[in-house]
C-alpha positions as CSV (number, residue, x, y, z in Angstrom):
1,Q,-15.5,38.0,-13.8
2,V,-13.2,36.0,-11.6
3,Q,-11.0,38.1,-9.4
4,L,-8.5,37.5,-6.6
5,V,-7.3,40.6,-4.8
6,E,-4.4,40.5,-2.4
7,S,-3.7,43.1,0.4
8,G,-1.6,43.4,3.5
9,G,1.9,43.6,2.0
10,G,4.4,46.2,3.1
11,L,7.8,46.9,4.6
12,V,8.7,45.2,7.9
13,Q,11.9,44.7,10.0
14,A,13.4,41.3,10.2
15,G,11.7,39.3,12.9
16,G,8.5,41.1,12.4
17,S,5.1,39.9,11.2
18,L,2.6,40.6,8.4
19,R,-0.8,39.2,7.5
20,L,-1.7,38.9,3.9
21,S,-5.3,38.7,2.7
22,C,-6.8,37.5,-0.5
23,A,-10.4,38.3,-1.3
24,A,-12.1,36.2,-4.0
25,S,-15.1,37.1,-6.0
26,G,-17.7,35.0,-7.7
27,H,-17.5,31.2,-7.9
28,T,-13.8,31.1,-7.7
29,F,-13.7,30.5,-4.0
30,R,-16.3,27.8,-3.6
31,G,-14.9,24.4,-3.8
32,Y,-11.4,25.6,-4.6
33,A,-8.1,25.1,-2.8
34,M,-6.2,28.3,-2.3
35,G,-2.5,28.8,-2.4
36,W,0.1,31.4,-1.9
37,F,3.2,31.7,-4.1
38,R,6.0,34.3,-4.1
39,Q,8.5,35.6,-6.6
40,A,11.6,37.5,-5.8
41,P,13.5,39.6,-8.3
42,G,15.4,37.5,-10.8
43,K,13.9,34.3,-9.4
44,E,11.1,31.9,-10.4
45,R,7.8,32.0,-8.7
46,E,7.8,29.5,-5.9
47,F,5.2,27.7,-3.8
48,V,4.6,29.0,-0.2
49,A,1.5,27.4,1.2
50,T,-1.9,26.0,0.2
51,I,-5.1,25.1,1.9
52,S,-8.0,22.8,0.9
53,W,-11.5,24.1,0.4
54,R,-12.7,23.1,3.9
55,G,-9.4,24.1,5.5
56,G,-8.7,20.6,6.8
57,T,-5.5,20.1,4.9
58,T,-2.6,22.5,4.5
59,L,0.9,22.3,2.9
60,Y,3.9,24.5,3.4
61,A,7.2,25.0,1.7
62,D,10.0,23.9,4.0
63,S,11.4,27.4,3.9
64,V,8.3,28.8,5.7
65,K,7.2,25.9,7.8
66,G,6.8,26.9,11.4
67,R,6.8,30.6,10.6
68,F,3.8,31.0,8.2
69,T,0.2,30.0,8.6
70,I,-2.4,29.8,5.9
71,S,-6.1,29.9,6.8
72,R,-9.4,30.8,5.1
73,D,-12.8,32.1,6.0
74,N,-15.3,30.8,3.5
75,T,-18.0,33.0,4.8
76,K,-15.9,36.0,3.7
77,N,-14.4,34.4,0.6
78,T,-11.0,35.3,2.0
79,V,-7.7,33.4,2.5
80,Y,-5.0,34.6,4.8
81,L,-1.3,34.2,5.2
82,Q,0.1,35.0,8.6
83,M,3.8,35.5,8.4
84,N,5.9,35.6,11.5
85,S,9.6,35.8,12.2
86,L,10.1,37.3,8.8
87,K,13.6,37.1,7.2
88,P,15.1,39.3,4.4
89,E,15.0,36.2,2.1
90,D,11.1,36.4,2.4
91,T,11.2,39.6,0.4
92,A,9.1,39.0,-2.7
93,V,5.8,39.7,-4.5
94,Y,3.3,37.4,-2.9
95,Y,0.4,36.0,-5.1
96,C,-2.7,34.1,-4.1
97,A,-4.2,31.6,-6.5
98,A,-7.0,29.2,-6.8
99,A,-6.9,25.5,-7.9
100,P,-9.5,22.7,-8.2
101,S,-7.6,20.7,-5.6
102,I,-4.8,21.2,-3.1
103,S,-1.4,21.3,-4.8
104,S,2.0,22.8,-4.5
105,D,2.3,22.7,-8.3
106,Y,2.1,26.1,-9.9
107,D,0.6,24.7,-13.1
108,Q,-2.5,23.5,-11.2
109,Y,-3.6,27.0,-10.3
110,A,-6.0,28.5,-12.8
111,Y,-6.7,31.9,-11.2
112,W,-4.2,34.4,-9.9
113,G,-4.2,37.7,-8.1
114,Q,-2.1,40.7,-9.1
115,G,0.3,40.3,-6.2
116,T,1.4,42.3,-3.1
117,Q,4.9,43.3,-2.3
118,V,6.5,42.2,0.9
119,T,9.9,43.7,1.8
120,V,11.8,42.5,4.9
121,D,14.5,44.9,6.0
122,S,17.5,43.6,7.8
């Protein structure tokens, strides 16, 4: 069974940092691009960042560019999202997802984790 499990969320003060992890099982990880999306209360799920299978290509939403870094360790079947200089508007449930190729399009992602809450206190 395909599984993506996020961890690392929590409560942090504005300006602080968090690192999210997403562990993948089975064949999900191999050959797949991985992405992070987020959804705040009352808002639609939005793209945050994505990384190609070999890690050579990354894309970021303008709102997080320069503050967030996506990376992956294919030996551990894990993708990471390092979040620095966090702002209250970054508060959301963060989801990782897998897609056949790198994309910022929500519809391209076939597999999703259950999400992890990130709360940034001002």
